[in-house]
C-alpha positions as CSV (number, residue, x, y, z in Angstrom):
1,M,0.0,0.0,0.0
2,A,1.3,3.4,-0.9
3,E,2.4,5.8,1.9
4,L,-0.3,8.4,2.5
5,I,1.1,11.9,2.4
6,Y,-0.8,15.1,3.3
7,D,-0.2,18.7,2.5
8,S,-0.2,21.5,5.1
9,T,-4.0,21.8,4.9
10,G,-4.5,18.2,5.6
11,R,-5.4,17.2,2.0
12,L,-4.4,13.7,0.9
13,I,-1.9,14.0,-2.0
14,F,-1.9,11.8,-5.1
15,T,1.7,10.8,-5.3
16,K,3.9,9.5,-8.2
17,E,3.9,6.1,-6.5
18,M,0.1,6.1,-6.6
19,K,0.2,6.9,-10.3
20,R,2.0,3.6,-10.9
21,D,-0.2,1.5,-8.7
22,Y,-3.6,3.1,-8.4
23,T,-6.7,2.9,-10.7
24,L,-8.4,6.3,-11.1
25,L,-12.2,6.1,-11.3
26,M,-13.8,8.6,-13.7
27,P,-17.5,9.5,-13.7
28,Q,-19.2,9.3,-17.0
29,M,-21.1,12.2,-18.6
30,L,-20.7,11.7,-22.4
31,P,-20.1,8.0,-23.2
32,V,-18.6,8.5,-26.6
33,T,-16.4,11.6,-25.8
34,F,-15.3,10.3,-22.4
35,T,-14.1,7.0,-24.0
36,M,-11.6,9.0,-26.0
37,L,-10.6,11.3,-23.1
38,K,-10.0,8.2,-21.1
39,K,-7.6,6.9,-23.7
40,V,-5.7,10.2,-23.8
41,L,-5.1,10.0,-20.1
42,E,-4.1,6.4,-20.3
43,L,-1.4,7.4,-22.9
44,D,0.0,9.6,-20.2
45,G,0.5,6.5,-18.0
46,Y,-2.6,6.7,-15.8
47,R,-4.9,3.7,-15.1
48,I,-8.4,4.9,-15.7
49,D,-11.7,3.1,-15.3
50,M,-14.8,5.0,-16.6
51,L,-17.9,4.3,-14.5
52,M,-21.1,3.2,-16.2
53,P,-24.4,4.1,-14.4
54,E,-25.8,0.7,-13.9
55,N,-28.4,1.4,-11.2
56,R,-29.7,4.9,-11.1
57,R,-31.8,4.4,-7.9
58,Q,-28.9,2.9,-6.0
59,I,-26.6,5.8,-7.1
60,V,-29.2,8.4,-6.0
61,D,-29.7,6.7,-2.7
62,T,-25.9,6.5,-2.1
63,G,-25.7,10.2,-2.9
64,L,-28.5,11.0,-0.5
65,K,-26.8,9.0,2.2
66,Y,-23.4,10.8,2.0
67,V,-24.4,14.3,0.7
68,H,-26.7,16.8,2.2
69,N,-30.0,16.9,0.4
70,D,-29.8,20.6,-0.4
71,T,-26.7,20.0,-2.6
72,C,-27.2,20.4,-6.3
73,Y,-28.4,17.3,-8.1
74,P,-25.3,16.8,-10.3
75,A,-23.1,16.8,-7.3
76,L,-25.3,14.2,-5.6
77,L,-25.2,12.0,-8.6
78,V,-21.4,12.2,-9.3
79,I,-20.5,11.7,-5.6
80,G,-23.1,8.9,-5.3
81,Q,-21.7,7.1,-8.4
82,L,-18.1,7.3,-7.2
83,I,-18.8,6.0,-3.6
84,D,-21.2,3.4,-5.0
85,A,-18.3,2.2,-7.3
86,V,-15.8,2.1,-4.4
87,N,-18.3,0.0,-2.3
88,S,-19.1,-2.3,-5.2
89,G,-16.3,-4.8,-4.5
90,R,-14.8,-4.4,-8.0
91,Y,-11.8,-2.5,-6.7
92,D,-9.1,-2.7,-4.1
93,R,-10.0,0.3,-1.9
94,H,-6.4,0.8,-1.0
95,K,-5.3,1.1,-4.7
96,V,-8.1,3.3,-6.1
97,G,-8.4,7.1,-6.5
98,L,-11.2,9.3,-7.7
99,L,-11.2,11.8,-10.5
100,I,-13.4,14.9,-10.4
101,T,-13.4,18.1,-12.4
102,Q,-13.1,21.7,-11.1
103,T,-14.1,24.5,-13.4
104,G,-12.6,27.2,-11.3
105,G,-15.6,29.5,-11.7
106,G,-18.3,30.6,-9.3
107,C,-20.4,27.5,-9.9
108,R,-20.6,25.1,-6.9
109,A,-19.2,22.5,-9.3
110,S,-15.7,23.8,-8.2
111,N,-16.6,22.7,-4.7
112,Y,-17.8,19.1,-5.5
113,I,-14.3,18.0,-4.6
114,H,-14.7,19.1,-1.0
115,L,-18.1,17.5,-0.7
116,L,-16.7,14.3,-2.1
117,R,-13.9,14.3,0.5
118,K,-16.4,14.9,3.2
119,A,-18.6,12.1,2.0
120,L,-15.5,9.7,1.9
121,K,-14.7,10.6,5.5
122,K,-18.3,9.9,6.5
123,A,-18.1,6.5,4.7
124,G,-14.8,5.7,6.4
125,L,-12.9,6.0,3.1
126,E,-10.8,9.1,3.8
127,Y,-7.7,7.2,2.8
128,I,-8.8,7.3,-0.9
129,P,-7.2,10.2,-2.8
130,V,-9.3,12.6,-4.8
131,V,-7.7,14.1,-7.8
132,S,-8.8,17.4,-9.3
133,V,-8.9,17.8,-13.1
134,N,-8.7,21.5,-13.7
135,L,-7.0,24.1,-15.9
136,S,-7.0,26.8,-13.2
137,G,-4.2,25.5,-10.9
138,L,-6.8,25.0,-8.1
139,E,-5.2,21.8,-6.7
140,K,-1.9,20.2,-7.7
141,N,-0.6,16.6,-7.1
142,P,2.8,15.2,-7.8
143,G,1.2,12.1,-9.4
144,F,-1.2,13.9,-11.7
145,S,-0.7,16.8,-14.1
146,L,-2.0,17.9,-17.5
147,S,0.7,19.0,-19.8
148,I,0.0,21.3,-22.7
149,P,0.3,18.4,-25.3
150,T,-2.1,16.4,-23.2
151,I,-4.6,19.2,-23.0
152,M,-4.4,19.6,-26.8
153,K,-5.0,15.9,-27.2
154,L,-8.0,16.1,-24.8
155,A,-9.4,18.9,-27.0
156,V,-9.0,16.7,-30.1
157,G,-10.9,13.8,-28.3
158,M,-13.6,16.3,-27.5
159,I,-14.0,17.4,-31.1
160,Y,-14.1,13.8,-32.4
161,G,-16.7,13.0,-29.8
162,D,-18.9,16.0,-30.7
163,L,-18.7,15.0,-34.4
164,L,-19.8,11.4,-33.8
165,V,-22.7,12.4,-31.5
166,W,-23.8,15.2,-33.8
167,L,-24.0,13.0,-36.9
168,G,-25.4,10.1,-34.9
169,N,-28.4,12.2,-33.7
170,Q,-29.2,13.1,-37.3
171,C,-29.1,9.5,-38.5
172,R,-30.5,7.4,-35.6
173,P,-34.2,8.6,-36.0
174,Y,-34.2,7.7,-39.7
175,E,-32.1,4.5,-39.9
176,T,-33.7,1.7,-41.8
177,E,-31.7,-0.9,-39.9
178,K,-32.1,-0.4,-36.1
179,G,-28.8,-0.1,-34.4
180,A,-26.8,0.8,-37.5
181,T,-26.0,4.3,-36.2
182,D,-24.8,3.1,-32.8
183,S,-22.7,0.4,-34.4
184,L,-21.0,2.9,-36.6
185,I,-20.4,5.2,-33.6
186,E,-18.8,2.3,-31.7
187,S,-16.7,1.3,-34.7
188,W,-15.3,4.8,-35.2
189,T,-14.8,5.3,-31.5
190,N,-12.7,2.1,-31.4
191,R,-10.8,3.1,-34.5
192,L,-10.0,6.6,-33.1
193,V,-8.9,5.1,-29.7
194,A,-6.6,2.7,-31.6
195,L,-5.1,5.6,-33.6
196,F,-4.6,7.5,-30.4
197,G,-2.8,4.5,-29.0
198,E,-0.4,4.6,-32.0
199,G,0.1,8.3,-31.6
200,R,-1.8,9.1,-34.8
201,G,-5.0,11.0,-35.7
202,M,-4.5,13.9,-33.3
203,G,-2.8,16.4,-35.5
204,R,-4.9,19.1,-37.3
205,R,-3.8,17.7,-40.7
206,A,-4.9,14.2,-39.7
207,M,-8.2,15.5,-38.3
208,K,-9.0,17.3,-41.6
209,R,-8.5,14.0,-43.4
210,I,-10.3,11.7,-40.9
211,M,-13.4,13.9,-40.1
212,P,-14.7,13.9,-43.7
213,Q,-14.3,10.1,-43.7
214,I,-16.4,9.9,-40.6
215,T,-19.0,12.2,-42.2
216,A,-19.1,10.1,-45.4
217,D,-19.6,6.9,-43.4
218,F,-22.6,8.3,-41.6
219,A,-24.0,9.7,-44.9
220,D,-23.9,6.1,-46.2
221,I,-26.2,4.8,-43.4
222,P,-29.5,3.9,-45.2
223,R,-32.2,6.3,-43.9
224,Q,-35.8,6.9,-44.8
225,G,-38.9,8.7,-43.7
226,A,-40.1,12.3,-43.6
227,P,-38.3,14.8,-41.4
228,K,-39.3,14.3,-37.8
229,V,-40.0,17.0,-35.1
230,R,-36.7,18.3,-33.9
231,V,-36.3,18.8,-30.2
232,G,-33.3,20.6,-28.7
233,I,-31.8,19.8,-25.3
234,V,-30.1,22.5,-23.3
235,G,-29.4,23.1,-19.6
236,E,-26.8,22.5,-16.9
237,I,-24.0,20.6,-18.5
238,Y,-24.2,17.3,-16.6
239,V,-28.0,16.9,-16.7
240,K,-28.0,18.1,-20.3
241,F,-25.6,15.3,-21.4
242,A,-25.6,12.5,-18.9
243,P,-28.3,9.8,-19.3
244,L,-28.0,9.2,-15.6
245,G,-28.8,12.9,-14.9
246,N,-31.7,13.3,-17.4
247,N,-33.3,9.9,-17.2
248,H,-32.3,8.9,-20.7
249,L,-34.0,12.0,-22.2
250,E,-32.6,11.4,-25.7
251,E,-33.9,7.8,-25.8
252,F,-37.3,9.0,-24.6
253,L,-37.5,11.6,-27.4
254,L,-36.6,8.9,-30.0
255,S,-39.4,6.8,-28.6
256,E,-41.8,9.7,-29.2
257,D,-40.7,9.8,-32.9
258,C,-38.6,12.9,-32.5
259,E,-35.1,13.9,-33.6
260,P,-33.0,15.1,-30.6
261,V,-30.7,18.0,-31.2
262,V,-28.0,18.4,-28.6
263,P,-25.4,21.3,-28.8
264,G,-22.0,19.8,-28.2
265,L,-19.4,20.1,-25.5
266,T,-17.0,22.2,-27.6
267,D,-18.9,25.4,-27.2
268,F,-19.0,25.0,-23.4
269,M,-15.2,24.5,-23.3
270,I,-14.6,27.6,-25.5
271,F,-17.0,29.5,-23.3
272,K,-15.0,28.5,-20.2
273,I,-11.7,29.6,-21.8
274,N,-13.3,32.8,-23.1
275,N,-14.5,33.7,-19.6
276,R,-10.8,34.2,-18.6
277,A,-10.3,36.8,-21.3
278,V,-13.6,38.5,-20.5
279,D,-12.6,38.7,-16.8
280,V,-9.5,40.8,-17.9
281,D,-11.7,43.0,-20.0
282,L,-14.3,43.6,-17.2
283,Y,-12.2,43.6,-14.1
284,R,-8.7,44.2,-15.3
285,G,-5.9,41.8,-14.8
286,S,-2.9,40.3,-16.5
287,K,-2.7,41.0,-20.2
288,L,-0.4,38.1,-20.6
289,K,-3.1,35.8,-19.2
290,K,-5.6,37.2,-21.7
291,L,-3.1,36.6,-24.5
292,V,-2.5,33.0,-23.4
293,V,-6.2,32.1,-23.1
294,T,-7.0,33.9,-26.4
295,V,-4.4,31.7,-28.2
296,F,-5.9,28.6,-26.6
297,Q,-9.4,29.7,-27.6
298,R,-8.3,30.2,-31.2
299,Y,-6.8,26.8,-31.3
300,I,-10.1,25.1,-30.1
301,E,-12.1,27.3,-32.5
302,G,-9.8,26.2,-35.4
303,L,-10.6,22.6,-34.5
304,Q,-14.3,23.4,-34.4
305,S,-14.1,25.1,-37.8
306,A,-12.5,21.9,-39.2
307,M,-15.3,19.8,-37.7
308,I,-17.9,22.1,-39.2
309,D,-16.2,22.0,-42.6
310,A,-16.2,18.2,-42.5
311,V,-20.0,18.1,-41.8
312,K,-20.6,20.5,-44.7
313,T,-19.0,18.0,-47.1
314,R,-22.3,16.1,-47.0
315,P,-25.3,18.3,-47.7
316,C,-27.6,15.7,-46.1
317,F,-26.4,16.9,-42.6
318,R,-26.9,20.2,-40.8
319,P,-23.6,21.6,-39.6
320,M,-23.2,22.8,-36.0
321,G,-22.7,26.5,-35.4
322,R,-19.6,28.3,-34.3
323,F,-18.9,29.8,-30.9
324,S,-18.6,33.3,-32.5
325,D,-22.2,32.8,-33.8
326,L,-23.4,32.3,-30.2
327,Q,-21.6,35.5,-29.1
328,E,-23.5,37.4,-31.7
329,L,-26.9,35.9,-30.9
330,I,-26.7,36.7,-27.2
331,R,-26.2,40.4,-27.8
332,G,-29.1,42.3,-26.3
333,Y,-30.1,39.5,-24.0
334,L,-27.2,38.9,-21.6
335,G,-23.8,40.3,-21.1
336,Y,-20.6,38.2,-21.5
337,G,-20.0,38.7,-17.8
338,N,-22.9,36.5,-17.0
339,K,-20.9,33.3,-16.6
340,M,-22.0,31.4,-13.5
341,G,-23.1,27.9,-14.3
342,E,-23.6,27.8,-18.1
343,G,-24.2,31.6,-18.0
344,W,-25.1,33.4,-21.2
345,L,-24.2,30.3,-23.2
346,L,-27.4,28.4,-22.2
347,T,-29.6,31.2,-23.5
348,A,-27.5,31.5,-26.6
349,E,-27.9,27.8,-27.3
350,M,-31.7,28.3,-27.1
351,L,-31.4,31.2,-29.5
352,E,-29.2,29.2,-31.9
353,L,-31.7,26.3,-31.9
354,I,-34.6,28.7,-32.6
355,H,-32.7,30.5,-35.4
356,T,-31.8,27.2,-37.1
357,G,-35.3,25.7,-37.1
358,T,-35.4,23.7,-33.8
359,K,-38.0,25.7,-32.0
360,N,-39.1,22.9,-29.6
361,I,-36.7,22.9,-26.7
362,V,-36.4,21.0,-23.4
363,C,-34.4,23.0,-20.8
364,T,-33.0,20.6,-18.2
365,Q,-32.9,22.2,-14.8
366,P,-31.2,20.3,-11.9
367,F,-32.2,21.0,-8.3
368,G,-29.9,23.5,-6.6
369,C,-28.5,25.1,-9.7
370,L,-29.7,28.7,-9.3
371,P,-27.6,30.2,-12.1
372,N,-29.1,27.9,-14.7
373,H,-32.6,28.6,-13.5
374,V,-31.9,32.3,-14.1
375,V,-30.4,31.9,-17.6
376,G,-32.6,28.9,-18.5
377,K,-36.1,29.1,-17.0
378,G,-35.7,32.8,-16.3
379,M,-35.1,33.7,-20.0
380,I,-37.9,31.5,-21.5
381,R,-40.5,34.3,-21.2
382,R,-38.3,36.8,-23.0
383,L,-37.6,34.2,-25.8
384,K,-41.3,33.4,-26.2
385,D,-42.1,37.1,-26.5
386,D,-39.4,37.6,-29.2
387,F,-40.2,34.3,-30.9
388,P,-43.9,33.5,-30.4
389,D,-43.6,30.2,-32.3
390,S,-40.9,28.8,-30.0
391,N,-42.0,25.9,-27.8
392,I,-39.9,25.7,-24.7
393,V,-40.4,23.7,-21.5
394,A,-38.2,23.6,-18.4
395,I,-38.0,20.2,-16.7
396,D,-36.7,19.9,-13.2
397,Y,-34.4,17.0,-12.2
398,D,-33.9,16.1,-8.6
399,P,-33.8,13.0,-6.3
400,G,-37.5,13.0,-5.7
401,A,-38.7,13.8,-9.3
402,T,-40.3,10.8,-11.0
403,R,-39.5,9.9,-14.5
404,I,-43.1,9.6,-15.5
405,N,-43.9,13.2,-14.4
406,Q,-40.9,14.5,-16.3
407,E,-42.0,12.6,-19.4
408,N,-45.6,13.7,-19.1
409,R,-44.5,17.3,-19.1
410,I,-42.4,16.7,-22.2
411,K,-45.3,14.9,-23.9
412,L,-47.5,18.0,-23.2
413,M,-44.8,20.2,-24.9
414,L,-44.7,17.8,-27.8
415,S,-48.4,18.0,-28.3
416,N,-47.9,21.6,-29.2
417,A,-44.7,20.9,-31.3
418,Q,-44.6,21.6,-34.9
419,N,-42.1,20.6,-37.5
420,P,-41.1,23.7,-39.4
421,I,-40.0,21.5,-42.4
422,T,-43.3,19.8,-42.6
423,R,-45.2,23.1,-42.3
424,S,-43.1,24.7,-45.0
425,A,-43.8,21.7,-47.3
426,S,-47.5,22.1,-46.8
427,G,-47.5,25.8,-47.6
428,E,-48.4,27.0,-44.1
């Protein structure tokens, strides 16, 4: 067993010895994207196991047992999933560590790590190290660091993940052979992970070659049927993306004969980077810091542009928008300094969906996330005033909310849903 070393504040340090011997457990939010991020970390020498949400009720109950019930719902789920995994018997408790992200902003997500340590102590597991994944220098460990090359590779994995999910959502509702889309996603995920393992596929030139190939393969999936009602999904990042958090919302929309439209992770990451530059503009600060984050933002935006160009090679697909488009759309609604939670980005995503013909929107609202209630539910009235044909519903997600009530509210929204493509074809 590795020697336990603590810093001056009493925090358990993840050491270089632990890096060699320990398995780091990673909560899952985006299955496709996180599979590739896991591989990038493994290439850096870490042992990573991505947790799959096998039993939602058990995870919720574990979270309620070790986290105060006024804590925001995503924290309860993430902490519940991690402790449930440690207690599952699948791991040596003395050779396991827990990965958790810290955004570094004003959102309580930056404090999940402290809630997790408190929960571990309550469970008698305080000897398990908790490792912060952040770009803000919040916590440092000798056995875990993100170098600039690794961060760039993680960005590439994110872009590939967004591309696969975006194309998959446009194919799955129309596939003539059930499961064909998911099989192709799995195939390309495995191929990309294999390329990463060989040190290939992560340069911009390689991406510009590979992404059009991915798009072409999805375009070859046999599809049929008239365009379905498109329904956008926005909200707090975890509940927006994680099936565990939103009760498999995308699957439900598919069962209701809809086409889910989910804005990707890339815009959120650019948003978080851009916030650092905005802070300097609004509150002053280091011009060097602004220069560094601006260079990094331009790098991610360049990858995003290459992804959009790849989608445009096949006219049968709608391309995703650019971050700069969102910045323009939000003008007159919210300022760039509104950045707690998803900040102005959440409202901007609703505007983008409306402007691109997806006027039916589910806004996922987790319990305890006040900022997202403000920029989500709080902005719906303004959007409906400006766009009377928009059809938006806010759905609350919390430990006591039943899936049937959530789905019934969405069904009520869908009863008023109209497909703009169908209406246009009928001459309305």
